C-alpha positions in Angstrom: 23.9 -5.5 18.5 22.0 -2.7 16.9 18.4 -2.5 15.6 16.9 -0.6 12.7 13.6 1.0 13.4 11.2 3.5 11.9 9.6 5.9 14.3 6.6 7.6 12.8 4.0 9.8 14.3 1.3 12.4 13.7 0.0 15.0 16.1 -1.8 18.3 16.2 0.7 20.8 14.8 2.5 23.1 17.2 6.1 24.3 17.8 8.5 22.2 19.7 7.5 18.7 18.6 10.9 17.8 17.0 12.7 19.7 19.7 11.3 17.2 22.2 11.5 14.0 20.2 15.0 14.3 18.7 17.0 14.7 22.0 14.8 11.9 23.5 15.9 9.3 21.0 19.5 10.6 21.0 19.7 10.4 24.8 19.0 6.6 24.5 21.8 6.1 22.0 19.8 6.2 18.8 21.4 7.5 15.6 18.9 9.2 13.3 19.8 8.1 9.8 16.9 9.8 8.0 14.0 12.0 8.9 11.1 13.5 6.9 8.4 15.8 8.2 5.3 17.6 6.9 3.0 20.1 8.5 -0.4 20.2 6.8 -1.8 23.7 7.0 -5.3 22.4 6.0 -5.7 19.9 8.8 -3.3 21.5 11.2 -1.5 18.1 11.7 2.2 17.4 11.8 3.6 14.2 10.3 7.1 12.7 10.9 9.0 9.5 9.8 12.4 8.8 11.3 14.8 5.9 10.6 16.8 5.0 13.7 19.7 2.8 14.5 19.2 1.9 18.1 21.4 0.1 20.6 18.3 -1.0 22.6 15.5 -3.3 21.6 12.1 -2.2 20.4 10.2 -2.7 23.7 12.9 -0.8 25.7 12.9 2.1 23.2 9.1 2.2 23.1 8.9 2.4 26.9 11.1 5.5 26.7 9.1 7.2 24.0 5.7 6.5 25.4 5.6 9.2 28.2 6.7 12.0 25.9 4.4 10.8 23.1 1.5 11.0 25.6 2.4 14.5 26.6 2.7 15.7 23.0 -0.5 13.9 21.9 1.4 11.8 19.4 -0.3 9.0 17.4 2.8 6.9 17.0 4.3 3.6 16.3 7.8 2.1 16.2 8.4 -0.5 13.4 11.3 -2.9 13.0 12.8 -2.7 9.6 14.1 -6.2 9.8 10.5 -7.4 9.6 9.2 -8.0 6.1 5.5 -7.1 5.7 3.3 -10.1 5.0 1.3 -9.5 1.8 -1.6 -11.4 0.3 -2.2 -10.7 -3.3 -5.5 -10.9 -5.1 -5.7 -11.3 -8.9 -8.2 -12.2 -11.6 -7.0 -13.1 -15.1 -4.4 -10.4 -15.8 -1.0 -11.3 -14.2 1.3 -8.4 -15.1 1.1 -6.7 -11.7 1.3 -10.0 -9.8 4.4 -11.1 -11.7 6.0 -7.7 -11.1 5.4 -8.0 -7.3 6.7 -11.6 -7.2 9.9 -10.7 -9.2 10.7 -7.6 -7.1 10.2 -9.6 -3.9 12.5 -12.3 -5.1 15.3 -9.9 -6.1 15.0 -8.0 -2.8 13.6 -4.8 -4.3 10.4 -5.1 -2.2 10.8 -5.6 1.6 7.8 -7.9 1.7 6.9 -11.6 2.1 4.1 -12.7 -0.3 2.2 -15.2 1.8 -0.2 -16.3 -1.0 -2.4 -15.4 -3.9 -6.2 -15.3 -4.0 -8.1 -15.4 -7.3 -11.6 -15.8 -8.5 -10.1 -17.7 -11.5 -7.6 -20.5 -11.9 -5.6 -18.7 -14.6 -2.6 -17.8 -12.5 -2.2 -21.1 -10.6 0.6 -22.6 -12.6 2.7 -19.5 -12.4 2.1 -18.8 -8.7 2.8 -22.4 -7.6 6.0 -22.5 -9.8 7.2 -19.7 -7.5 6.4 -21.8 -4.5 3.5 -19.7 -3.3 0.1 -20.9 -2.0 -2.7 -20.4 -4.5 -6.3 -20.0 -3.3 -8.9 -20.4 -6.0 -12.1 -18.7 -4.7 -14.7 -18.8 -7.5 -17.8 -16.7 -7.3 -20.1 -19.7 -8.0 -20.9 -20.2 -4.3 -22.0 -16.6 -4.0 -20.3 -13.3 -3.1 -20.9 -13.6 0.6 -19.4 -17.1 0.9 -16.5 -16.1 -1.4 -15.6 -13.0 0.7 -16.0 -14.9 4.0 -13.3 -17.4 2.7 -11.2 -14.5 1.5 -11.2 -12.9 4.9 -10.4 -16.3 6.5 -7.3 -16.6 4.3 -6.2 -13.1 5.3 -6.5 -14.1 9.0 -5.0 -17.6 8.6 -1.9 -16.2 6.7 -1.4 -13.3 9.1 -1.4 -11.0 6.1 -0.7 -7.4 7.2 -1.5 -6.0 3.7 -3.9 -7.2 1.0 -3.0 -6.1 -2.5 -5.6 -6.1 -5.3 -3.3 -6.6 -8.3 -6.0 -6.3 -11.0 -8.6 -8.2 -9.0 -11.6 -7.5 -11.0 -14.3 -7.8 -8.4 -16.2 -5.1 -6.5 -15.7 -5.7 -2.8 -18.7 -5.4 -0.4 -18.9 -2.5 1.9 -18.4 -4.9 4.9 -15.2 -6.4 3.4 -13.8 -3.0 2.5 -14.5 -1.6 6.0 -12.7 -4.6 7.7 -9.6 -4.0 5.6 -9.6 -0.2 6.2 -6.0 1.0 5.7 -4.8 -2.5 5.0 -5.8 -3.0 1.4 -4.3 -1.3 -1.7 -5.9 -1.4 -5.2 -4.4 -0.6 -8.6 -6.9 1.1 -10.8 -6.1 1.2 -14.5 -6.8 4.8 -14.9 -5.6 8.2 -13.7 -8.3 8.7 -11.0 -10.6 10.5 -10.5 -11.2 10.3 -14.3 -12.6 7.2 -15.9 -13.7 5.1 -13.0 -15.2 1.6 -13.3 -14.8 -0.8 -16.2 -12.7 -0.4 -19.3 -11.2 3.0 -18.4 -8.7 3.0 -21.3 -11.5 2.5 -23.8 -13.3 5.4 -22.0 -10.2 7.5 -22.4 -9.8 6.6 -26.0 -13.4 7.6 -26.7 -12.6 11.0 -25.1 -9.4 11.5 -27.1 -7.2 12.0 -24.1 -3.5 12.7 -24.6 -2.4 11.3 -21.2 -3.2 8.0 -19.7 -2.2 6.7 -16.3 -2.7 4.4 -13.3 -3.6 5.0 -9.7 -2.7 3.0 -6.5 -5.1 3.8 -3.7 -6.4 2.5 -0.4 -9.7 0.5 -0.7 -12.8 2.0 0.8 -16.5 1.2 0.6 -16.8 3.9 -2.1 -15.7 2.4 -5.4 -12.4 3.9 -6.7 -12.7 6.8 -4.2 -10.1 5.7 -1.6 -7.1 7.9 -0.6 -4.6 8.0 -3.5 -1.1 6.8 -2.7 0.7 7.0 -6.1 0.0 7.8 -9.7 1.9 7.9 -13.0 1.1 8.8 -16.6 2.3 8.3 -20.2 1.6 10.6 -23.2 -0.4 9.1 -26.1 -1.6 10.5 -29.4 -4.6 10.3 -31.6 -2.9 7.4 -33.4 -2.9 5.1 -30.4 -5.8 2.6 -30.5 -7.6 1.6 -27.3 -5.9 -1.9 -27.2 -2.5 -0.2 -27.5 -3.5 2.0 -24.6 -4.3 -1.1 -22.6 -0.8 -2.5 -23.3 0.9 0.8 -22.4 -1.2 1.0 -19.3 -0.1 -2.4 -18.0 3.5 -1.2 -17.7 2.3 1.9 -15.7 0.1 -0.2 -13.5 2.8 -2.6 -12.4 5.3 0.2 -11.5 2.8 2.3 -9.7 1.5 -0.6 -7.7 5.0 -1.8 -6.7 5.9 1.7 -5.5 2.8 1.9 -3.4 3.4 -1.5 -1.8 7.1 -0.6 -1.1 6.1 2.6 0.6 3.6 0.8 2.7 6.1 -1.8 3.7 8.6 0.9 4.6 6.0 2.6 6.7 6.0 5.8 4.7 2.2 6.3 4.2 0.0 8.3 6.5 -3.8 8.6 6.1 -4.8 12.2 6.1 -8.6 12.4 5.7 -9.4 11.5 2.1 -5.7 12.0 1.1 -2.4 10.5 2.1 0.9 11.9 3.2 3.9 9.9 1.9 7.2 10.6 3.6 
């Protein structure tokens, strides 16, 4: 029996890292099926992602890697590709990103397991429950603190590894954002860092832009300032009204968010200060 793993690590950049790691995994029967590396000259850090087919289990391979990783100062992990990342989705009234995630999970395009949907509205309940998913209606009527406390409880109870804000139109508290550091992705309906906050397409229309887009980023306490994971754009003209921009933007938002979620589930994303490295 073989196992499919992702070995990924970051470390201070220096010669000889791959020369030490590659023969190590090969010596224990691993076949390297893919490998991507990046050395960042600005931070002097080295990043690597390897896909391995291994004849030994995860614990056994980890035990072999650990001593060399300690010597090389590697910040590393070994992930089992057979495991589907558990994802909790948060949504408000707009369902295009949510529907796209559900559909791509169901056809096997996303290696995730959606464990439930949280919403401050009841708008999406019928659709979500039709797909057999738990729906958690968390209105703001009891106050923001109580609502977020319940939200965090659902994350813990469902063992969600990633929380996805799929057009969840609430500003998260600093405490909530900090607790989910590195484990929460938001889709912003704008090409950040331009046009932050509410109604970005209307802001863009007012400025007469010729390109609109969407941005998937990690959530931080600073609104719409988290490390960017993925972006995409479409060209528009002076003849496109603001409402038409919104419609075009929905298609971009869904595709950008699903790519970011897939990359996270495939363990491709590394935090690198206020940026990301995606391998």
